[in-house]
Structure formats: C-alpha cells, structure tokens
Steps between C-alpha positions, in 0.01 A plus 500: 500500500614847426378803695377811322705787645687730259538209234236642261602836332230765396223711638279215617796364725551836645129541578488164662793557719380837602153368578639217703718738708199746547278201611718437799497853625141619449169400633325171435354447134157619447220307336561677178863424519413131503269538207747698292773229564253237381421695184875557441600136530408397128731785369775399730494157367491608146795737551724247699395146415769338297268272307222733374476291178330240726213742556225540246613758252785594740236663741401398852177289473289749717168322488174664614525302821856617578404861417202491733706354765775763473234780515356359818843472682509719803735338757804276521319178503317598192802620313695184594209273382475698178876471443482123540233476233688737265813296527304179450391647172860467377499118535851523615623307803786747547253799560390532859414750768740596761240438783210262513188375695482183695261357230701618204583245232830309578809639308569248229742317463648591838196364705374249259564128443304422180600614134205476281470555116180475302516224233196491295202453733718377782703690772813294517726500802843494338711538819454453873724672744717257717427453867179709467141429615398388150785253472426357845144469395608282207451750225723423201599656166246375236203542748242754414337772694131448430333715766562783735237500782163417339596627156669327217847643432365657184209683684748605778744650241207689322362626833857611604517732203144606493558659843707776333296505183742301277492170306704188544701498188868436407746508780224611735364148526807336635572785721162479667523119553836534670382783725180309585695182576725703733186637675441773753764559767264453801331176423536149366459419144204286379621333172376197317801311333434234242779247462618348170286196558190718527466488878379834649576606862371819668798618712533768763847631477648758748614839356878518484481802720415284784767223434810551693836387304799519723806446272854613481559753234748253329522137525781279349572133463692255288320297227696255279815712523324826433460787760122589508425860629146580555381853565176527696325806382776727643636693210417819675690405825858606534543189739474298170831636383680376823324157480561447126883605552520232776345238276722574214809499717451125549514431121801325345668618185295392192215375705145537336289772675136465491314818594128424588279812438171308490394676826569857428176650391510827716779698310786652679771742398793505266749536790431128599479377143835663395662361816405157389594550134845652607612154594487393133685781307848614452432838354219749487215337295160598378207319671195693405372793296263758624284744307268793627209536262348791700800714419469413132128581499578832664807613302480305186855347582541137625702438803667167528792384716686174577550391860819301578622254752852538637733241653523480867849500639588163660174350386526300165382158410608315181259224390169421329200686637130384474208715593162356598203710435119467489173692527594622850823658365392862479629852456849518635510121473443524134766769483743280669428217265549704187814648652655178577401366153698800354790371680470145363276318743245261385149583604259206542152451611150636434432840354543768763234732631548740211450814714528806302784737536624675818237671733537842639301650807280786349340738739159644422560883527247609759479214739828316451330161456757275332441281204776271348510452134760379247662825379824348356518239231767233563674277252755223501854606387429371148191726471233246574214648718543344851138385501560309168813314620445121524697243671619162362271211593606341825 
C-alpha cells in the first residue's frame, strides 16, 4: 500500500492536503460537509483511479440509486455507507474504505477462503484457502457455490448489484460471488456447497474476522534438500525482514530456496519485499515498473518509473529459487513474486489474486474520510501488467 501525501502533483493534490490539514484544526463537519463529500466522491474516483477504462465510458457508474443515496448523506455513518457502495461499483477488490462498520462486507481476499469464478450457469470454486473454515468443512476446488442463504447464487449476485442500481455483468459477477462467499464481518456465512458428485450441503462457516490465527511471521523447514521459507501474511511487518534473514542464514551454497507466498493476501510494503529480494541480486536490478495515469490525464504527459532492488551487504544466496503463489497471494505478495521472477526465480502455482495496481489513501476534502483506491499501475520488469502475470503450473 502507498499513502497519498505529496505524491500526486497538481491542484487537486494541493486542495486535498490543505483540506485534510484544515479538518484537523476546525470544528466538526456539518451535515452539508458530509453531503458535499459524498457528491464529490465520483469525481475523485474519475480523477485518480488508475483503471478508468474499466468504468463504462471511462465514467463512474453513478446510478440513480447512488445519486439518491449521496444526496441523502448528512452524517459520518451515511457518508461511510455511501462510500462503501461507491467503491463496490468499481468491482475492484483493491478498492476499499479506510474505515468500516461491524457488518461491512469482508475484505477480499484478505478475509476470504473461497475463490469463485462463474462458468456458464455454475459458480465454480476454483481454489480454497489452506487451513481455513472452508477447508476444515471439507470444501474442495471443483465444488460449486449453489446458494447464499435462501437464494441461489445467481439470485444473490443479482440482488447484490441491484442494491446499488447496477446489473451483474462482466467482471461484476465473479466479484459479487467472492464477496458474498466471504460474507459480513459480524456473522457466520450461510452457504450451500455442491460437491463434484452432486451432493449438496448447507454450511454455516464463521467469518474470518472471528478466526484467530496465531502464526510466526516466517516459518522455515527442510524438504527433500530444499529450504522452504513461508511468509504468513506479514509483508508489511518489519519483523519479517529479521525472520527471513535468520532463515536464509541457515541455507547452504547452491541450496534450492522455496519461498511460499500462498498466504500473503493483505499486501505490505516495498521495504520488506526489497529486503527479501536483496538476497538474490549482485547489482541493482529492476523489479517492477510504476505509472501514474492521474498525472497523464491532468498534464497530457505520461509518468512512468522503474523501481530497483539493491544487494544487501553480507546477505547473498546463490542457488535456484522457486516461489509458490496462489489466489491468496495479493498486492505486495504479487509484487514480490514478479520481482523475484525478474531476478530469475521460477514462479509456480495457481493464478494470484490479480489485485490492481498500488492503492493510495485519498481523503475527502471536507470530512477527511479516507478511501483507498488503485492510483498507480504496476508492471513486471518486462512490461507485463502485474494483474496479468501468470505462474507456471505447479
């Protein structure tokens, strides 16, 4: 994740920063401030969203339902609920609000355990998160999600989009099915799963927000001569650097290193990722490319730059590197995978989460409410959009 400070040039950036500073020193926002911020959000998305081509005609899909909701906003709760709905309209798992309600939809994939894709008339479960409630209940890839509560999955998906005045077409269908399967944060999930043999089971699965998972940030072990290093959703934790360094210090010259990123859905930062990659380079090397479409739209001049990884003194491993990825390899996990691929590692497993770009924190000008949307596009070092990178089959 990236934070929106002085990273975006131009009048809008200056306005946002000034408003944020003012919000901290003046009186509480008025009802009109909340309404105006709601009305301003579609324009903010159009100005800053890195993937406007995904929007119909490049314009925020401001349905009559969303317009009416925005006009009715008069307090913090109303603005937050509207912002959640507005970001859902993007059908982008990487677009979220900075705060939430106890009953908000679970963030996907961070708090999900089923990856669902529509295939014809079926809603196929293509992957199940390891050591999750779904796995423990016996759900397996190849099963189908056939109902959510008392509705068929198709009916639930249509109802999901109807709530904000939209239809379930294109990418929206799979997006909604995955969100519905992840459920509300404050309650169990009521899902009917039909196995390959046609057996249907109605399951009550806990929300992942209520499941405690106490794991070290890094685990390592030997397997058939290879050193397996698993990172447990901790690419934003500086302690991961120390733990990874300790694991790699046990490796022998030429030993195969397997880096397991199959449990890194929640992003992180490039400090941790570059520390890991620094073990595998002898000289500065490109690992990903960034671009800033908002600046190109404002100025007509495209901005693009290459980020490098540098060697780390006293920390270098020579030997084959394999990286395991899957649907719960997201955001910075995906960035680390494409970076290691650029350094010669073999990337294997299922497709990754395909989260779009790098998200920035954007503050609404009157109230300071934060929304997080992809503002940068990210590419592998060879120019492949990160979300289109595919691993070799496992």
